[in-house]
N, C-alpha and C positions, 0 to 999 in steps of 0.2 A: 824510674821517673823523678823526676823532682818539680814539683809545681805548686805553684802560686796563684791563686786568683785575686784579680783585682778587687778592690773593694767598692769602685765606682765604674760600673759598667757603661761608658762613656766613647762617643766617636772618637776612633783614634785621629791622630794629628797626621802621622804618616800613611800614605795611600799604599794599598798592598803590591800596585805594580812599583810603586819606588822601591818599596823592600824587596820585591823578587830581582830586579834589576840590581839592587848593591849587593843583594846577598849573593848572587850569581858570581859577582865581580870580584867579592872576597875568595870564592871558590876558586875562581880562575885564576888568581895571581900566583896561587900553590899548586895548579892543577891546569897544563897545556892542552890536556886532551878534553877541556870539557869545551863544546859549541854550543851556543846560541843560533837556534832558526827559527825565522818569522816568515809569515806570508803574508808579508807587505802591511803590518800592524804594529810596527816599531815604536812610530809614533803615539800610537794609541798604547800601548802595553810600557811605552817609558824608558825602552831598553835601546836608546841611541848612544846611551852614555856608555853602555857595555860596547857597542860598536866602536865606539869612537877610543877606549882605551884598549879594545882588543879585536882591530879590524880582521885578525886574518884568524879570529876565532867565532867569527860571525858571517851567517849566510842568511841573506833575504833573499827568499825563494819567490818572492812575488806571491800574486794569487792564485799559486797553482798547490792547494793544500796537499794533495794526493803525492802529488810530486814530492812534497815536502818531506811526507813520510819517507818514500823511499832515498831520498837523500840522507835522512837522518837513519835509516839502515845500512845503508851504505858505509856510513861513518862508524856506525857502531863497531861492522863487520873488521876496520879496520884499527880497532883498537880507541876511539874518539867517545867520548859520553855526551851527545847531543840532548837538548831540552829544546825541543820543538813545540812552538806557540803557536795559535790562532785561538779568534773566537770559536766558544765550547761547541756550538751547532757545527762548525767544520771540522770541528777537533775530533770529532764523533761520527755524526750522521753522513758527513762527505767522505770521512777515510778511512770507513769500516773495513773496507776490504784490505787497503793497503796495510793498514794497522795488525788485520789479523794474519795476512801472510807475509808482508816485508819484515814483519817487526816481531809479533809473536809467535809463528809458526815458525819461523827459520832461527828462534832464541837468539835474537838481538837484542841490546841493552839500550833502548830508546824510552826517554821521557817525555811524554806529552802534557802540555800545558792546554788546557781551553777556558780561556777567562770571561767574565760577564754571564755565569750560571744564571738558569732561572729568572727570577723576576728584578735581579740586579743588572740583566740587559736595558731595563727602562724604557726608553724612549728608542730604542731601537727596533724594539717591538717584539711582533709574533716569530717572525722569520729568524730574528737573531735571538730567540728566547728560549733556550734549552730546558725542557724538562725532562728529558730521556735520555739525557749523556750519561749519566753515571749507571744507566740501566742497560744501556749498550756496551759500555766497557765492563761492565760485570760479568756479563753473557760472555766474554771472551777468555778462553783458558789462560791460566797461570797471569792474569793481569792483577795486579796492586790497583786500588781504586780509594783515592784518595780526597777528603776535603778540608782544606785549614779552616780552622776558625777565625785567627786574627793574623797579627801582623809575625808576634811570638811564635807561635805555634808554624806558621808560612816558612820562618826562615830554620828552624828545627828542621821541618820536615823537607827543604830543600837540599842541607848537608845529607841526611839520610837519602835521598832519592841517590846522590851522586856517587854514595858508596854503595848502592844498593847494585846488584847487576840483574838484570830481565826489564819488562814494560811494566811503567808506570802511567797512569793516569791522573793527571792532579785538576780539579774544577777549580777556579781562583777569581775570586772577586779582584775587579783594578781598582776601585777606588775604595774609599776608606769603610773599616768594618769597626763594631763596637768590640773594644778593648775586654777581654776576658781574662786573658794570662798574665801575669808579668814578667817584665822581660827576665832571662835566665832561667825560665820553667824549660824540662826536657821532659821529652815522651816515650813511649814504647809503641814502635810501628807494631797496629794490630791489636793495640789493649785500648780498651774504655777508657776515659778519664771520669772518676767519679767526681763531679762538681759540688753537689749535695746529696746527703744522706736524706732518706725517709723512708716511712713502714707501710703507708696505705697504698701509693703509685709509683710507678717508675715512668718518667718522660725519657726518652732517649732521642736526641738530637743532634744534628751536622749543620757544620756553616752558619747560614744567615739565621736559622731557628735557635741556634742554641743560648746567645742572650733574653730571646723571646720565650724559651724555655725556663730558664733560671727567674725571669720576671714572673711568669706563671706560677711557679712553686711557691714564689713569694705572696700571691696573690690565694693560692688554695689554703698556705699556712693562717691566711686571715680568717677561713672558713672553717678551719681545725682539723684540714687534710694537711697529713706527711707527705711530701712528693720527692723522690729522691730524681736528682738530675744526672743523667750520664750524657757525656760527647763522645758520639763515635764516629772518629774521624777517617777512620778508615773501614769502608763498607765492604772492601774485601782485600783479605782475609778478615772476616769480621769477629769481633771477642764474643764467640758463642759462651765462654764461661761467664761473661759480665752480664747477659741478657740472662741465662737460666738461672743465676743468682738472683738477680731482680726479679723473676717471676716467682721463685719459691720464697724471696721475703718479704714483697708486695702485693703479690698476686693480680696484679692490673698494670697492662703498660700503653703507652702513648707513644708512638714514633711523631718527630716533627721533622719534617724536611720541604726544603725549597728546591721541591722536583715533583714528578707526578709519582703520587702513590703506587701504581702499576710498575713493579720490577725495582724498585726503589728502594730507600729504607727501609721503609714500613715492609715490604715485601721480604727484605732479607732477615729481619727479624722474625716475622713471623715464618717463615722457613725452618729458623732453626728453634721456635717453640713448637711447633706441628712437629718434630720429630723427637722432643726432648721433655716438653714441661707445657702442654697446651693450656694457654692462658688468655684472658679477654685482652681485645688489641683493637685502639682505636688508632688511626692514621689521620694526622694532619699532613697536608700537601695537596698538591695539584690532583684535582680529581678528575682527570683522562681528559684534559681541556689543552687548548693551544693558549701561547700565550697574546698579551697585545700591548696596546701602547701605553705608556704612564710612568708617573713618577713612582719610587720606592714605596714611600707611605700609602699610595692607592692601590698598588698593586698589590700590598700584602693583606691588605682589608677585602680586596675583589677576589683573593684565590683562600682568604683565612688561613692565614699565614701567622698568624700574632696571637699573642699570651691569652688573650679573652676568650681566641677559640681552642688553645689548648687547656684551660681551665675546663671548658666546657667538655671535650672530650675525656679529660681526667675524671671528670664527675659521672660520666657513663661508662667510662670503663670500670669504676668501683661500683657503679651500679651493678654491672652484669658481674662483679665478682660474687657478690650476695646472693645472686638468685642460687 
């Protein structure tokens, strides 16, 4: 890994969907086996540029998500590398059996991309606001389950996915994210990123919640609390070694995710700790609720996913450690 953290964590100018398209275009230039599939959302995802440049490597399957996974599996069976996209609830809930049977069980090489995860679905509302997508995919055998933090990590992740054989699910914000990593940073699949060291508590965060976790650590420092921040972008296989070390070093854990805490990142971390190093854990995430319509700022407060709530959870975890 070669990682440089940006000093000013501000909103990126490049939207994730455009970075997604341009990176796949770069990869497809030297690899004619890469195929982009979509379920009638190429305008929303910004992949029409890919279609224009590589029409023979693009398939718009229409609003037939389950069929799209079957097509992707068939392409894999003849040596292609399919990247299949739709909104995250349709890429997981709607197609779960096809992913299991046609992709995973058949040992095919299918890359599934679900966009607008969790509260980033915003005005599309509860029907399109997946708080369970990573949990669904985490429960399927042999899948790799991923969530890039920003454009830099996304570009690296797409390269890795194209080179890996197997089924991967990546949830992807369509619009702009907070920039966390400088361009040129590289990562290691399945290995957590240490964003900030600390001794009193560890905040383990993914996706939207990474910048909020970093902000929370700065707020905690003002109170004399030293917080370690880990970015776990690969939920499966998860970096058990980093989690156990964090528990040993700090004795208290907070997880922060834009997802249901049931069968999400918090659950995955707790599973590791229960078997290896029982430790107080507080979970920031959606508390077994449905989504609703609203702008991102409102929804982050509504579901308590922002820095002040992470600070509160960290203090609770530390208090439990002391007992």
